[in-house]
Structure formats: C-alpha cells, structure tokens
C-alpha positions as CSV (number, residue, x, y, z in Angstrom):
1,M,151.1,229.4,142.1
2,K,151.6,226.8,144.8
3,R,154.0,226.8,147.7
4,T,155.5,224.3,150.1
5,L,157.0,224.9,153.5
6,V,160.6,223.9,153.9
7,T,161.9,223.5,157.5
8,I,165.3,222.4,158.8
9,N,166.2,219.6,161.2
10,L,167.7,221.2,164.3
11,K,169.8,218.1,165.2
12,R,171.3,218.2,161.7
13,M,171.9,221.9,162.0
14,N,173.7,221.5,165.4
15,A,175.9,218.7,163.9
16,I,176.8,221.0,161.0
17,S,177.5,223.8,163.5
18,I,180.0,221.7,165.4
19,A,181.7,220.7,162.2
20,M,181.8,224.3,161.0
21,C,183.6,225.4,164.2
22,A,185.9,222.4,164.6
23,I,187.3,222.3,161.0
24,P,188.5,225.9,160.9
25,M,190.2,225.5,164.3
26,L,191.8,222.3,163.3
27,I,193.3,224.1,160.3
28,S,194.2,227.5,161.9
29,L,195.6,226.5,165.3
30,P,198.3,224.0,164.1
31,L,199.3,226.5,161.4
32,Q,199.6,229.3,163.9
33,W,201.7,227.2,166.2
34,T,204.1,226.1,163.4
35,V,204.3,227.6,159.9
36,L,202.7,231.0,160.8
37,K,204.3,231.5,164.2
38,G,206.5,234.3,163.2
39,L,203.7,236.2,161.4
40,N,201.1,236.1,164.2
41,K,200.4,238.9,166.6
42,P,201.6,237.8,170.1
43,F,198.8,237.0,172.6
44,E,197.9,239.6,175.1
45,L,195.2,239.6,177.8
46,W,193.6,242.5,176.0
47,D,192.8,240.1,173.2
48,L,190.3,238.2,175.5
49,L,188.5,241.5,176.3
50,I,188.4,242.5,172.7
51,V,186.9,239.2,171.6
52,A,184.3,239.2,174.5
53,I,183.1,242.6,173.3
54,A,183.4,241.8,169.6
55,M,181.5,238.5,169.6
56,P,177.9,239.8,170.2
57,L,178.5,242.7,167.9
58,L,179.7,240.4,165.1
59,F,176.6,238.2,165.5
60,I,174.5,241.4,165.1
61,L,176.6,242.3,162.0
62,H,175.9,238.8,160.6
63,E,172.2,239.7,160.6
64,G,173.0,243.1,159.1
65,V,174.8,241.4,156.2
66,H,171.7,239.3,155.6
67,A,169.6,242.6,155.5
68,I,172.0,244.2,153.0
69,S,172.0,241.0,150.9
70,F,168.2,240.8,150.9
71,M,168.0,244.4,149.6
72,L,170.7,243.9,147.0
73,T,168.9,240.8,145.6
74,G,165.5,242.6,145.3
75,A,163.9,243.1,148.6
76,P,162.6,246.6,149.4
77,K,164.1,248.2,152.5
78,G,160.8,248.3,154.2
79,S,160.3,244.5,153.8
80,V,163.4,243.7,155.9
81,K,162.8,242.9,159.6
82,F,165.0,241.8,162.5
83,G,164.0,239.7,165.5
84,A,165.2,237.2,168.1
85,I,164.1,233.8,169.3
86,P,165.0,233.8,173.0
87,K,164.1,230.2,173.7
88,K,166.7,229.1,171.0
89,M,169.1,232.0,171.7
90,M,168.9,233.0,168.0
91,L,168.9,236.3,166.2
92,Y,167.3,236.5,162.7
93,C,166.8,238.8,159.8
94,T,163.9,238.2,157.4
95,T,162.1,239.8,154.5
96,T,158.5,239.8,153.6
97,E,159.4,240.0,149.9
98,P,159.8,236.8,147.8
99,L,163.2,236.5,146.2
100,P,164.5,234.5,143.2
101,V,166.2,231.2,144.2
102,K,169.7,232.5,143.3
103,G,169.1,235.8,145.2
104,Y,167.9,233.9,148.3
105,A,171.0,231.6,148.1
106,I,173.3,234.6,147.9
107,S,171.6,236.2,150.9
108,L,172.1,233.0,152.9
109,L,175.8,232.8,152.0
110,M,177.0,236.4,152.4
111,P,177.3,236.5,156.2
112,L,179.2,233.2,156.2
113,I,181.7,234.8,153.8
114,F,182.0,238.3,155.2
115,T,181.7,237.7,158.9
116,G,183.2,234.3,159.0
117,I,185.5,232.9,156.3
118,I,187.3,236.1,155.2
119,P,188.1,237.4,158.8
120,W,189.0,233.8,159.9
121,I,191.6,233.7,157.1
122,I,193.0,237.1,158.1
123,S,193.0,236.2,161.8
124,T,194.8,232.9,161.0
125,V,197.6,234.7,159.2
126,C,197.9,238.0,161.0
127,L,196.5,237.7,164.5
128,N,196.5,234.8,167.0
129,A,194.6,231.8,168.2
130,V,192.0,233.8,170.2
131,Y,190.8,235.6,167.1
132,S,190.9,232.4,165.0
133,I,188.6,230.8,167.6
134,L,186.3,233.8,167.5
135,F,185.9,233.7,163.7
136,A,185.6,229.9,163.7
137,T,182.7,230.5,166.1
138,L,181.2,233.0,163.7
139,I,181.6,230.5,160.9
140,S,179.6,227.9,162.9
141,G,177.0,230.6,163.6
142,A,176.1,230.3,159.9
143,A,175.1,226.7,160.3
144,G,171.4,227.5,160.0
145,D,172.1,229.3,156.8
146,V,174.1,226.5,155.4
147,T,171.5,223.9,156.4
148,M,168.8,226.0,154.7
149,L,171.1,226.3,151.6
150,I,171.3,222.5,151.5
151,E,167.5,222.4,151.5
152,L,167.2,225.2,149.0
153,N,169.3,223.1,146.6
154,K,166.4,220.7,146.4
155,H,164.1,223.4,145.1
156,K,166.0,224.8,142.1
157,K,162.9,224.7,140.0
158,A,160.9,227.0,142.3
159,V,160.2,230.4,140.8
160,M,160.5,232.3,144.0
161,I,161.5,231.8,147.7
162,M,159.7,233.4,150.6
163,D,161.6,233.6,153.9
164,H,159.6,232.4,156.9
165,P,158.7,235.4,159.2
166,F,160.3,234.0,162.3
167,A,161.6,230.4,161.9
168,P,164.7,229.1,160.1
169,A,162.5,227.9,157.2
170,F,161.2,229.2,153.9
171,Y,158.4,228.7,151.4
172,A,159.3,227.4,147.9
173,I,156.9,228.9,145.4
174,Y,156.2,227.0,142.2
175,K,154.1,227.5,139.1
176,E,151.0,225.3,139.6
177,E,151.9,223.0,136.7
178,D,155.5,222.6,138.0
179,F,154.6,221.8,141.6
180,P,156.3,218.5,142.4
181,S,153.9,215.6,143.1
182,D,155.9,214.6,146.2
183,L,155.4,218.0,147.9
184,R,152.4,219.4,149.8
185,E,151.2,222.8,150.6
186,P,151.6,224.0,154.2
187,T,148.8,223.5,156.7
188,E,147.8,225.4,159.9
189,E,149.2,222.5,161.8
190,D,152.6,223.0,160.2
191,E,152.6,226.7,161.2
192,A,151.4,225.8,164.7
193,D,154.4,223.4,165.1
194,L,156.8,226.2,164.1
195,R,155.2,228.6,166.6
196,K,155.5,225.9,169.3
197,T,159.2,225.3,168.5
198,Y,160.4,228.9,168.0
199,K,157.9,231.2,169.7
C-alpha cells in the first residue's frame, strides 16, 4: 500500500465558508420578510440569548455528529478522538481507523445536513431571522468538511482514507499498483508544515 497526504487550502476554505453563510441568508431572510411572514415566530429579545447559548453547543454537536458518523461507517468507538486547534479557533473530531472512501465522505457530510441544512430549513419556515442566521452560520461552519469533500472527490480510486490526527487533512491510501504517478508519499517536512500551521 502507498498513501498520499491531502491538505486543504485555507484561503479557499474561508471563501467557501463566506459563500456557505451568505447564500442561506440571502434565501431565508427575504422569504421570512415576505412569503413566510405570517408563519414565522415573532422576534423576542429572548431569541438573542437562546442563540448565544445555543451556538457553541451546536458547534460541539457538529463534532459529535462526526463521531457518530465515523462509528456508523466502520470506526471502532475507541478510535474516535476530539480536540481543538486554539490558534485557528477550530474544534475537530478524528478517528485513527481508516475508512472506505464512501464512508469517509458520509462522515464529512452528516454534520452539514443535521446541524446545518435541516435546522436552517425549519428555522426559515417556523422561527425567525435570528435563528436562520444561527443555522446559516452552522452551515458555514462545515466549510472545512466541504473543502475536504471536494479534495476527496479527486481520490475515488483510493482503497481507504485515513483522517489526519489534528489537521483538516487526510491520507488517501492506494494499492501500490494503483498509486497515481502524479502523487507522492508524505514526507517529514509535510508533517512539520502541518504542525507549524495547526499546533
């Protein structure tokens, strides 16, 4: 087996994050002010307090959904680890167990769906702009996952994917005879660069 290290471009991730926050708000807010005005919950000052309390808890839940998804797609419970990258203000969940490509893709997508898209739709129809902004922010919080999913799509022929232990990156594992000629195996310098960026 051979493996290659796949990292993400932080500037690209930040651009995706901005788009993933702006697009839901540009959809939900005009709808709430017009078509859905009669269905929405009236705004109250309590809503701001609820959102302030809920936001950090929902970001933690995002990582919890990753953990559940890892286990449902083949990772043993003991292989799942949580952590934080203070210098990037990021939380993460990882597994030390390699996963099939499809299983890893599912694990990347689940938090976006269950802590972002579904509650954003519900908040747009039933709640008000404060909650729609909250869940648009949760959608944008999955920008790293979406960026990694885009990179993962380039490695469909890999036999397994190993999540990186602390960085938004992964190892694509190939059978030696299928290892693409334009890829290279990771070096100590590659790992040192990741430690410098994220540790």
